[in-house]
C-alpha positions in Angstrom: 65.1 118.1 125.2 65.1 119.0 121.5 64.0 123.0 122.2 66.7 123.0 125.3 69.4 121.5 122.5 68.4 124.7 119.8 68.1 127.0 122.2 72.4 126.0 123.7 73.5 125.9 120.4 72.7 128.6 119.2 73.5 130.4 122.4 76.9 128.9 122.2 77.1 130.2 118.7 75.6 133.9 120.6 77.7 134.0 123.1 81.3 132.9 121.0 81.1 135.5 118.5 80.2 137.8 120.5 83.6 137.3 123.4 85.2 138.1 120.0 83.9 141.4 118.8 86.3 144.4 120.4 84.6 146.6 122.8 81.9 143.9 123.5 81.1 142.6 127.3 79.0 140.1 127.5 76.8 139.1 131.5 76.4 136.4 132.4 77.7 132.2 132.5 80.2 131.4 129.5 79.2 128.3 128.9 75.6 127.6 126.8 74.6 124.9 129.1 74.7 126.8 132.3 72.5 130.0 131.3 69.4 130.8 129.3 69.0 131.8 125.7 68.9 135.3 127.3 72.1 137.0 126.4 73.0 140.4 128.1 75.7 143.0 126.2 76.7 146.4 125.9 79.4 147.8 123.7 81.6 150.3 125.5 80.4 154.1 124.7 77.7 153.8 123.7 74.1 153.5 125.7 72.0 150.5 125.7 69.0 152.3 123.4 71.1 153.4 120.7 72.4 150.1 120.0 69.4 149.0 120.5 67.8 151.0 118.2 71.4 150.3 115.4 70.0 147.2 116.0 66.3 147.7 115.0 66.4 150.2 112.3 69.4 149.2 110.6 69.5 145.3 111.0 65.4 144.9 111.4 66.7 142.9 114.8 64.5 143.4 117.7 65.9 143.7 121.4 65.4 144.4 125.1 66.9 147.1 126.5 67.6 148.6 129.2 67.1 147.3 133.2 64.4 144.3 132.4 62.6 144.9 135.8 65.8 144.0 137.5 67.5 146.6 138.9 68.4 144.9 141.8 70.3 142.0 139.6 71.7 145.8 137.0 73.6 147.5 140.6 74.6 144.2 140.9 76.3 143.4 137.7 77.6 147.1 137.5 75.2 148.3 134.7 73.0 150.6 136.6 71.1 153.1 135.6 71.4 151.8 132.1 70.8 148.4 131.8 71.7 146.0 129.2 70.9 144.8 125.4 69.4 141.9 125.8 69.5 139.1 122.8 67.3 135.6 122.9 67.6 132.4 120.7 64.3 131.0 120.1 62.8 127.8 118.7 62.2 130.0 115.1 66.0 131.8 115.8 68.5 129.8 112.6 72.3 130.0 112.7 71.8 132.5 109.8 70.0 134.9 112.8 72.4 134.5 114.6 75.0 135.2 112.4 73.5 138.4 111.0 73.3 139.5 114.4 76.6 139.1 115.2 77.8 141.2 111.8 75.5 144.2 113.4 77.1 144.0 116.4 80.0 143.9 114.7 79.0 147.3 112.7 77.8 148.7 115.3 81.0 148.3 117.6 83.2 149.1 115.1 81.0 152.2 114.1 79.9 153.3 116.7 82.9 152.7 119.7 84.4 155.4 121.0 
């Protein structure tokens, strides 16, 4: 219960922050209570592989990018064939980590979005 509570709080912080960044689309339920700690996003005009690379190279934030072994789900979401950038919070993730991720995504969206 404590781990789930921690993940819900961080996911809520992540999703609500991502929704304020122009050009960022968040996929899945709006409520952190209705989802796992995994959040899929895309930034308008950018390839998911480029976003993942920038997060890693410039900000030391690791993500997963692509179809995540679920091409049928991505067809339904309209993100096929490229997929999404997948972020997730875990037991050792902190609010500071989430805030740094939000700053990084905001910078990437502002600097690279067309």
